[in-house]
Structures are given as C-alpha cells and as structure tokens.
N, CA, C and O atoms as a Tripos MOL2 file, in Angstrom:
@<TRIPOS>MOLECULE
protein
  276   275    69     0     0
PROTEIN
NO_CHARGES

@<TRIPOS>ATOM
      1 N           2.1240    6.4320   24.6190 N.3       1 UNK1
      2 CA          1.9520    6.4610   23.1860 C.3       1 UNK1
      3 C           0.6320    7.1460   22.8600 C.2       1 UNK1
      4 O          -0.4000    6.8610   23.4680 O.2       1 UNK1
      5 N           0.6820    8.0390   21.9090 N.am      2 UNK2
      6 CA         -0.4840    8.8120   21.4970 C.3       2 UNK2
      7 C          -1.4640    7.9430   20.7150 C.2       2 UNK2
      8 O          -1.0670    6.9780   20.0610 O.2       2 UNK2
      9 N          -2.7490    8.2950   20.7880 N.am      3 UNK3
     10 CA         -3.7770    7.6040   20.0200 C.3       3 UNK3
     11 C          -3.9120    8.1680   18.6170 C.2       3 UNK3
     12 O          -4.7320    7.6850   17.8360 O.2       3 UNK3
     13 N          -3.1230    9.1800   18.2810 N.am      4 UNK4
     14 CA         -3.2110    9.8220   16.9760 C.3       4 UNK4
     15 C          -2.1200    9.2940   16.0530 C.2       4 UNK4
     16 O          -0.9340    9.3230   16.3830 O.2       4 UNK4
     17 N          -2.5430    8.8160   14.9030 N.am      5 UNK5
     18 CA         -1.6270    8.3440   13.8710 C.3       5 UNK5
     19 C          -1.7880    9.2280   12.6490 C.2       5 UNK5
     20 O          -2.9030    9.6080   12.2930 O.2       5 UNK5
     21 N          -0.6860    9.5500   12.0130 N.am      6 UNK6
     22 CA         -0.7050   10.3270   10.7750 C.3       6 UNK6
     23 C          -0.2570    9.4040    9.6490 C.2       6 UNK6
     24 O           0.7790    8.7460    9.7430 O.2       6 UNK6
     25 N          -1.0540    9.3660    8.5820 N.am      7 UNK7
     26 CA         -0.7580    8.4970    7.4470 C.3       7 UNK7
     27 C          -0.4890    9.3630    6.2270 C.2       7 UNK7
     28 O          -1.3300   10.1700    5.8300 O.2       7 UNK7
     29 N           0.6790    9.1920    5.6390 N.am      8 UNK8
     30 CA          1.0550    9.9020    4.4140 C.3       8 UNK8
     31 C           0.9840    8.9000    3.2730 C.2       8 UNK8
     32 O           1.6610    7.8720    3.3040 O.2       8 UNK8
     33 N           0.1590    9.1960    2.2550 N.am      9 UNK9
     34 CA         -0.0040    8.2550    1.1520 C.3       9 UNK9
     35 C           0.5580    8.7570   -0.1690 C.2       9 UNK9
     36 O           0.6620    7.9820   -1.1200 O.2       9 UNK9
     37 N           0.9190   10.0130   -0.2540 N.am     10 UNK10
     38 CA          1.4860   10.5400   -1.4910 C.3      10 UNK10
     39 C           3.0010   10.4220   -1.4480 C.2      10 UNK10
     40 O           3.6380   10.8050   -0.4670 O.2      10 UNK10
     41 N           3.5680    9.8910   -2.5140 N.am     11 UNK11
     42 CA          5.0190    9.7320   -2.5600 C.3      11 UNK11
     43 C           5.5090    8.5810   -1.7100 C.2      11 UNK11
     44 O           6.6480    8.5940   -1.2420 O.2      11 UNK11
     45 N           4.6760    7.5990   -1.5090 N.am     12 UNK12
     46 CA          5.0180    6.4510   -0.6810 C.3      12 UNK12
     47 C           3.9530    6.2800    0.3830 C.2      12 UNK12
     48 O           2.8740    6.8640    0.2810 O.2      12 UNK12
     49 N           4.2350    5.5060    1.3770 N.am     13 UNK13
     50 CA          3.2980    5.3090    2.4780 C.3      13 UNK13
     51 C           4.0810    5.3240    3.7760 C.2      13 UNK13
     52 O           4.9630    4.4930    3.9930 O.2      13 UNK13
     53 N           3.7510    6.2820    4.6430 N.am     14 UNK14
     54 CA          4.4010    6.4060    5.9440 C.3      14 UNK14
     55 C           3.3430    6.5770    7.0240 C.2      14 UNK14
     56 O           2.3220    7.2300    6.8110 O.2      14 UNK14
     57 N           3.5960    5.9900    8.1720 N.am     15 UNK15
     58 CA          2.7170    6.1370    9.3270 C.3      15 UNK15
     59 C           3.5560    6.7120   10.4630 C.2      15 UNK15
     60 O           4.6340    6.2050   10.7720 O.2      15 UNK15
     61 N           3.0390    7.7880   11.0860 N.am     16 UNK16
     62 CA          3.7650    8.4670   12.1560 C.3      16 UNK16
     63 C           2.9240    8.4820   13.4240 C.2      16 UNK16
     64 O           1.7240    8.7530   13.3890 O.2      16 UNK16
     65 N           3.5800    8.1830   14.5510 N.am     17 UNK17
     66 CA          2.9580    8.2460   15.8700 C.3      17 UNK17
     67 C           4.0350    8.6600   16.8560 C.2      17 UNK17
     68 O           5.1050    8.0540   16.9040 O.2      17 UNK17
     69 N           3.7560    9.6900   17.6390 N.am     18 UNK18
     70 CA          4.7190   10.1850   18.6370 C.3      18 UNK18
     71 C           6.1000   10.4530   18.0240 C.2      18 UNK18
     72 O           7.1230   10.0430   18.5730 O.2      18 UNK18
     73 N           6.1120   11.1410   16.8880 N.am     19 UNK19
     74 CA          7.3500   11.5150   16.1960 C.3      19 UNK19
     75 C           8.1840   10.3260   15.7210 C.2      19 UNK19
     76 O           9.3640   10.4840   15.4080 O.2      19 UNK19
     77 N           7.5860    9.1450   15.6650 N.am     20 UNK20
     78 CA          8.2490    7.9700   15.1040 C.3      20 UNK20
     79 C           7.5700    7.6610   13.7790 C.2      20 UNK20
     80 O           6.3710    7.3860   13.7350 O.2      20 UNK20
     81 N           8.3500    7.7070   12.6930 N.am     21 UNK21
     82 CA          7.8070    7.4750   11.3580 C.3      21 UNK21
     83 C           8.2910    6.1320   10.8320 C.2      21 UNK21
     84 O           9.4790    5.8150   10.8950 O.2      21 UNK21
     85 N           7.3540    5.3510   10.3140 N.am     22 UNK22
     86 CA          7.6720    4.0560    9.7240 C.3      22 UNK22
     87 C           7.3680    4.1300    8.2350 C.2      22 UNK22
     88 O           6.2470    4.4510    7.8400 O.2      22 UNK22
     89 N           8.3620    3.8340    7.4140 N.am     23 UNK23
     90 CA          8.1880    3.7930    5.9700 C.3      23 UNK23
     91 C           7.6760    2.4020    5.6090 C.2      23 UNK23
     92 O           8.4220    1.4240    5.6580 O.2      23 UNK23
     93 N           6.4050    2.3240    5.2500 N.am     24 UNK24
     94 CA          5.7630    1.0430    4.9890 C.3      24 UNK24
     95 C           6.3070    0.3840    3.7230 C.2      24 UNK24
     96 O           6.3710   -0.8430    3.6440 O.2      24 UNK24
     97 N           6.7000    1.1900    2.7270 N.am     25 UNK25
     98 CA          7.2650    0.6290    1.4910 C.3      25 UNK25
     99 C           8.5420   -0.1510    1.8010 C.2      25 UNK25
    100 O           8.7300   -1.2580    1.2970 O.2      25 UNK25
    101 N           9.4100    0.4140    2.6190 N.am     26 UNK26
    102 CA         10.6540   -0.2710    2.9870 C.3      26 UNK26
    103 C          10.3730   -1.5210    3.8120 C.2      26 UNK26
    104 O          11.1030   -2.5080    3.7200 O.2      26 UNK26
    105 N           9.3260   -1.4780    4.6080 N.am     27 UNK27
    106 CA          9.0090   -2.5860    5.4970 C.3      27 UNK27
    107 C           8.3550   -3.7550    4.7680 C.2      27 UNK27
    108 O           8.7120   -4.9100    5.0000 O.2      27 UNK27
    109 N           7.3880   -3.4570    3.8780 N.am     28 UNK28
    110 CA          6.5910   -4.5160    3.2530 C.3      28 UNK28
    111 C           6.7520   -4.6390    1.7440 C.2      28 UNK28
    112 O           6.3470   -5.6520    1.1750 O.2      28 UNK28
    113 N           7.3230   -3.6540    1.0840 N.am     29 UNK29
    114 CA          7.4810   -3.7110   -0.3630 C.3      29 UNK29
    115 C           6.3920   -2.9450   -1.1010 C.2      29 UNK29
    116 O           5.3080   -2.7030   -0.5690 O.2      29 UNK29
    117 N           6.7000   -2.5750   -2.3220 N.am     30 UNK30
    118 CA          5.8220   -1.7140   -3.1210 C.3      30 UNK30
    119 C           4.5100   -2.3990   -3.5030 C.2      30 UNK30
    120 O           3.4680   -1.7450   -3.5230 O.2      30 UNK30
    121 N           4.5340   -3.6930   -3.8050 N.am     31 UNK31
    122 CA          3.3170   -4.3860   -4.2260 C.3      31 UNK31
    123 C           2.2610   -4.3920   -3.1280 C.2      31 UNK31
    124 O           1.0930   -4.1040   -3.3880 O.2      31 UNK31
    125 N           2.6610   -4.7140   -1.9160 N.am     32 UNK32
    126 CA          1.6980   -4.7300   -0.8160 C.3      32 UNK32
    127 C           1.2250   -3.3240   -0.4650 C.2      32 UNK32
    128 O           0.0770   -3.1350   -0.0640 O.2      32 UNK32
    129 N           2.0980   -2.3470   -0.6140 N.am     33 UNK33
    130 CA          1.7110   -0.9590   -0.3610 C.3      33 UNK33
    131 C           0.6910   -0.4990   -1.3930 C.2      33 UNK33
    132 O          -0.2730    0.1830   -1.0440 O.2      33 UNK33
    133 N           0.8870   -0.8590   -2.6530 N.am     34 UNK34
    134 CA         -0.1010   -0.5110   -3.6790 C.3      34 UNK34
    135 C          -1.4660   -1.0870   -3.3360 C.2      34 UNK34
    136 O          -2.4830   -0.4070   -3.4720 O.2      34 UNK34
    137 N          -1.4910   -2.3300   -2.8960 N.am     35 UNK35
    138 CA         -2.7450   -2.9690   -2.5010 C.3      35 UNK35
    139 C          -3.3780   -2.2360   -1.3210 C.2      35 UNK35
    140 O          -4.5760   -1.9530   -1.3420 O.2      35 UNK35
    141 N          -2.6030   -1.9300   -0.3130 N.am     36 UNK36
    142 CA         -3.1100   -1.2230    0.8600 C.3      36 UNK36
    143 C          -3.6430    0.1580    0.5000 C.2      36 UNK36
    144 O          -4.6800    0.5720    1.0180 O.2      36 UNK36
    145 N          -2.9490    0.8760   -0.3820 N.am     37 UNK37
    146 CA         -3.4010    2.2040   -0.7840 C.3      37 UNK37
    147 C          -4.7430    2.1410   -1.5040 C.2      37 UNK37
    148 O          -5.6050    2.9890   -1.2750 O.2      37 UNK37
    149 N          -4.9300    1.1600   -2.3610 N.am     38 UNK38
    150 CA         -6.2150    1.0180   -3.0620 C.3      38 UNK38
    151 C          -7.3210    0.7040   -2.0650 C.2      38 UNK38
    152 O          -8.4080    1.2760   -2.1500 O.2      38 UNK38
    153 N          -7.0630   -0.1890   -1.1310 N.am     39 UNK39
    154 CA         -8.0830   -0.5320   -0.1350 C.3      39 UNK39
    155 C          -8.4210    0.6620    0.7570 C.2      39 UNK39
    156 O          -9.5870    0.8620    1.0980 O.2      39 UNK39
    157 N          -7.4230    1.4540    1.1380 N.am     40 UNK40
    158 CA         -7.6870    2.6530    1.9380 C.3      40 UNK40
    159 C          -8.4750    3.6890    1.1470 C.2      40 UNK40
    160 O          -9.3970    4.3110    1.6750 O.2      40 UNK40
    161 N          -8.1100    3.8740   -0.1180 N.am     41 UNK41
    162 CA         -8.7770    4.8580   -0.9690 C.3      41 UNK41
    163 C         -10.2430    4.4950   -1.1950 C.2      41 UNK41
    164 O         -11.0980    5.3770   -1.2700 O.2      41 UNK41
    165 N         -10.5320    3.2080   -1.3010 N.am     42 UNK42
    166 CA        -11.8940    2.7310   -1.5490 C.3      42 UNK42
    167 C         -12.5170    2.1570   -0.2760 C.2      42 UNK42
    168 O         -13.3000    1.2100   -0.3520 O.2      42 UNK42
    169 N         -12.1920    2.6970    0.8620 N.am     43 UNK43
    170 CA        -12.6440    2.1130    2.1290 C.3      43 UNK43
    171 C         -14.1540    2.1610    2.3290 C.2      43 UNK43
    172 O         -14.6860    1.4370    3.1710 O.2      43 UNK43
    173 N         -14.8440    2.9930    1.5770 N.am     44 UNK44
    174 CA        -16.2970    3.1190    1.7300 C.3      44 UNK44
    175 C         -17.0750    2.1550    0.8430 C.2      44 UNK44
    176 O         -18.2970    2.0650    0.9590 O.2      44 UNK44
    177 N         -16.3870    1.4300   -0.0450 N.am     45 UNK45
    178 CA        -17.0940    0.5260   -0.9520 C.3      45 UNK45
    179 C         -16.2270   -0.6930   -1.2380 C.2      45 UNK45
    180 O         -15.0060   -0.6410   -1.0940 O.2      45 UNK45
    181 N         -16.8610   -1.7890   -1.6450 N.am     46 UNK46
    182 CA        -16.0840   -2.9850   -1.9820 C.3      46 UNK46
    183 C         -15.2330   -2.7580   -3.2340 C.2      46 UNK46
    184 O         -15.6090   -1.9930   -4.1220 O.2      46 UNK46
    185 N         -14.1030   -3.4220   -3.2910 N.am     47 UNK47
    186 CA        -13.2250   -3.3490   -4.4570 C.3      47 UNK47
    187 C         -13.3380   -4.6800   -5.1950 C.2      47 UNK47
    188 O         -13.2330   -5.7480   -4.5910 O.2      47 UNK47
    189 N         -13.5540   -4.6040   -6.5070 N.am     48 UNK48
    190 CA        -13.6980   -5.8070   -7.3180 C.3      48 UNK48
    191 C         -12.3870   -6.5920   -7.3540 C.2      48 UNK48
    192 O         -11.3060   -6.0040   -7.3810 O.2      48 UNK48
    193 N         -12.4890   -7.9170   -7.3530 N.am     49 UNK49
    194 CA        -11.2760   -8.7470   -7.3480 C.3      49 UNK49
    195 C         -10.4310   -8.5360   -8.5950 C.2      49 UNK49
    196 O          -9.2060   -8.6320   -8.5220 O.2      49 UNK49
    197 N         -11.0510   -8.2510   -9.7390 N.am     50 UNK50
    198 CA        -10.2730   -7.9970  -10.9580 C.3      50 UNK50
    199 C          -9.3770   -6.7740  -10.8000 C.2      50 UNK50
    200 O          -8.2560   -6.7480  -11.3080 O.2      50 UNK50
    201 N          -9.8720   -5.7670  -10.1000 N.am     51 UNK51
    202 CA         -9.0670   -4.5680   -9.8550 C.3      51 UNK51
    203 C          -7.8910   -4.8910   -8.9280 C.2      51 UNK51
    204 O          -6.7840   -4.3890   -9.1230 O.2      51 UNK51
    205 N          -8.1360   -5.7230   -7.9300 N.am     52 UNK52
    206 CA         -7.0740   -6.0990   -6.9950 C.3      52 UNK52
    207 C          -6.0110   -6.9680   -7.6630 C.2      52 UNK52
    208 O          -4.8260   -6.8530   -7.3520 O.2      52 UNK52
    209 N          -6.4310   -7.8300   -8.5710 N.am     53 UNK53
    210 CA         -5.4920   -8.7170   -9.2550 C.3      53 UNK53
    211 C          -4.5120   -7.9230  -10.1070 C.2      53 UNK53
    212 O          -3.3480   -8.3030  -10.2280 O.2      53 UNK53
    213 N          -4.9730   -6.8210  -10.6990 N.am     54 UNK54
    214 CA         -4.1250   -6.0200  -11.5840 C.3      54 UNK54
    215 C          -3.1370   -5.1240  -10.8420 C.2      54 UNK54
    216 O          -2.1860   -4.6390  -11.4550 O.2      54 UNK54
    217 N          -3.3270   -4.8930   -9.5690 N.am     55 UNK55
    218 CA         -2.4890   -3.9490   -8.8200 C.3      55 UNK55
    219 C          -1.0070   -4.3170   -8.8240 C.2      55 UNK55
    220 O          -0.1890   -3.4580   -9.1520 O.2      55 UNK55
    221 N          -0.6150   -5.5360   -8.4800 N.am     56 UNK56
    222 CA          0.8260   -5.8250   -8.4220 C.3      56 UNK56
    223 C           1.5200   -5.7320   -9.7710 C.2      56 UNK56
    224 O           2.7310   -5.5180   -9.8220 O.2      56 UNK56
    225 N           0.7920   -5.8850  -10.8510 N.am     57 UNK57
    226 CA          1.4050   -5.9050  -12.1760 C.3      57 UNK57
    227 C           1.5370   -4.5260  -12.7970 C.2      57 UNK57
    228 O           2.2190   -4.3850  -13.8120 O.2      57 UNK57
    229 N           0.9180   -3.5170  -12.2360 N.am     58 UNK58
    230 CA          0.9130   -2.1930  -12.8490 C.3      58 UNK58
    231 C           2.3100   -1.6170  -13.0150 C.2      58 UNK58
    232 O           2.5930   -0.9990  -14.0410 O.2      58 UNK58
    233 N           3.1770   -1.7960  -12.0530 N.am     59 UNK59
    234 CA          4.5050   -1.1880  -12.0900 C.3      59 UNK59
    235 C           5.6220   -2.2120  -12.2520 C.2      59 UNK59
    236 O           6.8000   -1.8770  -12.1350 O.2      59 UNK59
    237 N           5.2530   -3.4490  -12.5180 N.am     60 UNK60
    238 CA          6.2490   -4.5030  -12.5970 C.3      60 UNK60
    239 C           6.9640   -4.5050  -13.9470 C.2      60 UNK60
    240 O           6.3470   -4.2850  -14.9890 O.2      60 UNK60
    241 N           8.2780   -4.7580  -13.9120 N.am     61 UNK61
    242 CA          9.0500   -4.9000  -15.1480 C.3      61 UNK61
    243 C           8.7740   -6.2550  -15.7920 C.2      61 UNK61
    244 O           8.9470   -6.4240  -16.9990 O.2      61 UNK61
    245 N           8.3450   -7.2190  -14.9780 N.am     62 UNK62
    246 CA          8.0430   -8.5540  -15.4680 C.3      62 UNK62
    247 C           6.6640   -8.9560  -14.9510 C.2      62 UNK62
    248 O           6.5750   -9.6740  -13.9550 O.2      62 UNK62
    249 N           5.5770   -8.5080  -15.6080 N.am     63 UNK63
    250 CA          4.2250   -8.7230  -15.0960 C.3      63 UNK63
    251 C           3.8580  -10.1820  -14.8820 C.2      63 UNK63
    252 O           3.0630  -10.4820  -13.9910 O.2      63 UNK63
    253 N           4.4080  -11.0930  -15.6650 N.am     64 UNK64
    254 CA          4.0360  -12.4990  -15.5200 C.3      64 UNK64
    255 C           4.5260  -13.1050  -14.2100 C.2      64 UNK64
    256 O           3.9810  -14.1130  -13.7610 O.2      64 UNK64
    257 N           5.5380  -12.5150  -13.5910 N.am     65 UNK65
    258 CA          6.0340  -13.0460  -12.3190 C.3      65 UNK65
    259 C           5.8150  -12.0770  -11.1660 C.2      65 UNK65
    260 O           6.4600  -12.2040  -10.1250 O.2      65 UNK65
    261 N           4.9270  -11.1240  -11.3300 N.am     66 UNK66
    262 CA          4.7230  -10.0960  -10.3070 C.3      66 UNK66
    263 C           4.2170  -10.6740   -8.9940 C.2      66 UNK66
    264 O           4.4910  -10.1180   -7.9300 O.2      66 UNK66
    265 N           3.4820  -11.7820   -9.0510 N.am     67 UNK67
    266 CA          2.9170  -12.3440   -7.8310 C.3      67 UNK67
    267 C           3.7820  -13.4410   -7.2210 C.2      67 UNK67
    268 O           3.4140  -14.0090   -6.1930 O.2      67 UNK67
    269 N           4.9070  -13.7460   -7.8220 N.am     68 UNK68
    270 CA          5.7920  -14.7680   -7.2720 C.3      68 UNK68
    271 C           6.7130  -14.1450   -6.2350 C.2      68 UNK68
    272 O           7.2690  -13.0690   -6.4530 O.2      68 UNK68
    273 N           6.8710  -14.8220   -5.1150 N.am     69 UNK69
    274 CA          7.7340  -14.3110   -4.0570 C.3      69 UNK69
    275 C           8.9440  -15.1880   -3.9030 C.2      69 UNK69
    276 O           9.7960  -14.9200   -3.0560 O.2      69 UNK69
@<TRIPOS>BOND
     1     1     2 1
     2     2     3 1
     3     3     4 2
     4     3     5 am
     5     5     6 1
     6     6     7 1
     7     7     8 2
     8     7     9 am
     9     9    10 1
    10    10    11 1
    11    11    12 2
    12    11    13 am
    13    13    14 1
    14    14    15 1
    15    15    16 2
    16    15    17 am
    17    17    18 1
    18    18    19 1
    19    19    20 2
    20    19    21 am
    21    21    22 1
    22    22    23 1
    23    23    24 2
    24    23    25 am
    25    25    26 1
    26    26    27 1
    27    27    28 2
    28    27    29 am
    29    29    30 1
    30    30    31 1
    31    31    32 2
    32    31    33 am
    33    33    34 1
    34    34    35 1
    35    35    36 2
    36    35    37 am
    37    37    38 1
    38    38    39 1
    39    39    40 2
    40    39    41 am
    41    41    42 1
    42    42    43 1
    43    43    44 2
    44    43    45 am
    45    45    46 1
    46    46    47 1
    47    47    48 2
    48    47    49 am
    49    49    50 1
    50    50    51 1
    51    51    52 2
    52    51    53 am
    53    53    54 1
    54    54    55 1
    55    55    56 2
    56    55    57 am
    57    57    58 1
    58    58    59 1
    59    59    60 2
    60    59    61 am
    61    61    62 1
    62    62    63 1
    63    63    64 2
    64    63    65 am
    65    65    66 1
    66    66    67 1
    67    67    68 2
    68    67    69 am
    69    69    70 1
    70    70    71 1
    71    71    72 2
    72    71    73 am
    73    73    74 1
    74    74    75 1
    75    75    76 2
    76    75    77 am
    77    77    78 1
    78    78    79 1
    79    79    80 2
    80    79    81 am
    81    81    82 1
    82    82    83 1
    83    83    84 2
    84    83    85 am
    85    85    86 1
    86    86    87 1
    87    87    88 2
    88    87    89 am
    89    89    90 1
    90    90    91 1
    91    91    92 2
    92    91    93 am
    93    93    94 1
    94    94    95 1
    95    95    96 2
    96    95    97 am
    97    97    98 1
    98    98    99 1
    99    99   100 2
   100    99   101 am
   101   101   102 1
   102   102   103 1
   103   103   104 2
   104   103   105 am
   105   105   106 1
   106   106   107 1
   107   107   108 2
   108   107   109 am
   109   109   110 1
   110   110   111 1
   111   111   112 2
   112   111   113 am
   113   113   114 1
   114   114   115 1
   115   115   116 2
   116   115   117 am
   117   117   118 1
   118   118   119 1
   119   119   120 2
   120   119   121 am
   121   121   122 1
   122   122   123 1
   123   123   124 2
   124   123   125 am
   125   125   126 1
   126   126   127 1
   127   127   128 2
   128   127   129 am
   129   129   130 1
   130   130   131 1
   131   131   132 2
   132   131   133 am
   133   133   134 1
   134   134   135 1
   135   135   136 2
   136   135   137 am
   137   137   138 1
   138   138   139 1
   139   139   140 2
   140   139   141 am
   141   141   142 1
   142   142   143 1
   143   143   144 2
   144   143   145 am
   145   145   146 1
   146   146   147 1
   147   147   148 2
   148   147   149 am
   149   149   150 1
   150   150   151 1
   151   151   152 2
   152   151   153 am
   153   153   154 1
   154   154   155 1
   155   155   156 2
   156   155   157 am
   157   157   158 1
   158   158   159 1
   159   159   160 2
   160   159   161 am
   161   161   162 1
   162   162   163 1
   163   163   164 2
   164   163   165 am
   165   165   166 1
   166   166   167 1
   167   167   168 2
   168   167   169 am
   169   169   170 1
   170   170   171 1
   171   171   172 2
   172   171   173 am
   173   173   174 1
   174   174   175 1
   175   175   176 2
   176   175   177 am
   177   177   178 1
   178   178   179 1
   179   179   180 2
   180   179   181 am
   181   181   182 1
   182   182   183 1
   183   183   184 2
   184   183   185 am
   185   185   186 1
   186   186   187 1
   187   187   188 2
   188   187   189 am
   189   189   190 1
   190   190   191 1
   191   191   192 2
   192   191   193 am
   193   193   194 1
   194   194   195 1
   195   195   196 2
   196   195   197 am
   197   197   198 1
   198   198   199 1
   199   199   200 2
   200   199   201 am
   201   201   202 1
   202   202   203 1
   203   203   204 2
   204   203   205 am
   205   205   206 1
   206   206   207 1
   207   207   208 2
   208   207   209 am
   209   209   210 1
   210   210   211 1
   211   211   212 2
   212   211   213 am
   213   213   214 1
   214   214   215 1
   215   215   216 2
   216   215   217 am
   217   217   218 1
   218   218   219 1
   219   219   220 2
   220   219   221 am
   221   221   222 1
   222   222   223 1
   223   223   224 2
   224   223   225 am
   225   225   226 1
   226   226   227 1
   227   227   228 2
   228   227   229 am
   229   229   230 1
   230   230   231 1
   231   231   232 2
   232   231   233 am
   233   233   234 1
   234   234   235 1
   235   235   236 2
   236   235   237 am
   237   237   238 1
   238   238   239 1
   239   239   240 2
   240   239   241 am
   241   241   242 1
   242   242   243 1
   243   243   244 2
   244   243   245 am
   245   245   246 1
   246   246   247 1
   247   247   248 2
   248   247   249 am
   249   249   250 1
   250   250   251 1
   251   251   252 2
   252   251   253 am
   253   253   254 1
   254   254   255 1
   255   255   256 2
   256   255   257 am
   257   257   258 1
   258   258   259 1
   259   259   260 2
   260   259   261 am
   261   261   262 1
   262   262   263 1
   263   263   264 2
   264   263   265 am
   265   265   266 1
   266   266   267 1
   267   267   268 2
   268   267   269 am
   269   269   270 1
   270   270   271 1
   271   271   272 2
   272   271   273 am
   273   273   274 1
   274   274   275 1
   275   275   276 2
@<TRIPOS>SUBSTRUCTURE
     1 UNK1         2 RESIDUE 1 A UNK
     2 UNK2         6 RESIDUE 1 A UNK
     3 UNK3        10 RESIDUE 1 A UNK
     4 UNK4        14 RESIDUE 1 A UNK
     5 UNK5        18 RESIDUE 1 A UNK
     6 UNK6        22 RESIDUE 1 A UNK
     7 UNK7        26 RESIDUE 1 A UNK
     8 UNK8        30 RESIDUE 1 A UNK
     9 UNK9        34 RESIDUE 1 A UNK
    10 UNK10       38 RESIDUE 1 A UNK
    11 UNK11       42 RESIDUE 1 A UNK
    12 UNK12       46 RESIDUE 1 A UNK
    13 UNK13       50 RESIDUE 1 A UNK
    14 UNK14       54 RESIDUE 1 A UNK
    15 UNK15       58 RESIDUE 1 A UNK
    16 UNK16       62 RESIDUE 1 A UNK
    17 UNK17       66 RESIDUE 1 A UNK
    18 UNK18       70 RESIDUE 1 A UNK
    19 UNK19       74 RESIDUE 1 A UNK
    20 UNK20       78 RESIDUE 1 A UNK
    21 UNK21       82 RESIDUE 1 A UNK
    22 UNK22       86 RESIDUE 1 A UNK
    23 UNK23       90 RESIDUE 1 A UNK
    24 UNK24       94 RESIDUE 1 A UNK
    25 UNK25       98 RESIDUE 1 A UNK
    26 UNK26      102 RESIDUE 1 A UNK
    27 UNK27      106 RESIDUE 1 A UNK
    28 UNK28      110 RESIDUE 1 A UNK
    29 UNK29      114 RESIDUE 1 A UNK
    30 UNK30      118 RESIDUE 1 A UNK
    31 UNK31      122 RESIDUE 1 A UNK
    32 UNK32      126 RESIDUE 1 A UNK
    33 UNK33      130 RESIDUE 1 A UNK
    34 UNK34      134 RESIDUE 1 A UNK
    35 UNK35      138 RESIDUE 1 A UNK
    36 UNK36      142 RESIDUE 1 A UNK
    37 UNK37      146 RESIDUE 1 A UNK
    38 UNK38      150 RESIDUE 1 A UNK
    39 UNK39      154 RESIDUE 1 A UNK
    40 UNK40      158 RESIDUE 1 A UNK
    41 UNK41      162 RESIDUE 1 A UNK
    42 UNK42      166 RESIDUE 1 A UNK
    43 UNK43      170 RESIDUE 1 A UNK
    44 UNK44      174 RESIDUE 1 A UNK
    45 UNK45      178 RESIDUE 1 A UNK
    46 UNK46      182 RESIDUE 1 A UNK
    47 UNK47      186 RESIDUE 1 A UNK
    48 UNK48      190 RESIDUE 1 A UNK
    49 UNK49      194 RESIDUE 1 A UNK
    50 UNK50      198 RESIDUE 1 A UNK
    51 UNK51      202 RESIDUE 1 A UNK
    52 UNK52      206 RESIDUE 1 A UNK
    53 UNK53      210 RESIDUE 1 A UNK
    54 UNK54      214 RESIDUE 1 A UNK
    55 UNK55      218 RESIDUE 1 A UNK
    56 UNK56      222 RESIDUE 1 A UNK
    57 UNK57      226 RESIDUE 1 A UNK
    58 UNK58      230 RESIDUE 1 A UNK
    59 UNK59      234 RESIDUE 1 A UNK
    60 UNK60      238 RESIDUE 1 A UNK
    61 UNK61      242 RESIDUE 1 A UNK
    62 UNK62      246 RESIDUE 1 A UNK
    63 UNK63      250 RESIDUE 1 A UNK
    64 UNK64      254 RESIDUE 1 A UNK
    65 UNK65      258 RESIDUE 1 A UNK
    66 UNK66      262 RESIDUE 1 A UNK
    67 UNK67      266 RESIDUE 1 A UNK
    68 UNK68      270 RESIDUE 1 A UNK
    69 UNK69      274 RESIDUE 1 A UNK
C-alpha cells in the first residue's frame, strides 16, 4: 500500500490510495463530511464552536432536527 493519499474536496469528499477511491459522503453522510471539510480547511487555526454548531444545519431541510440521529 502506497503512503500517498489523494483527497478530493470539491463536489464531495473522496480519498484515493493505490487506485482505490472511497466516497466519504456515502460512508459517513453529508453532515459529518461538512464538519470534516471545515476542519481540514481551517487546519492551521482553531475553529470557533459557534461555527461548528451551525455546520450541520446549513443544508438541512429541517434545521431543528439536524443533529438528531
């Protein structure tokens, strides 16, 4: 297995290693992917908790239940 991973963040989130691609959205869901993308984008600085709290509700049709599983 190669030590090189390719991460695609536009149009979803995919990780590829040795020609094997994993679609993270299908694996974990859009809400967790949104959170991961924000953390990756801001990896050089802390992210405020208020910003993190708003992430799951941004694209939800029912924002009041966005955090219920």
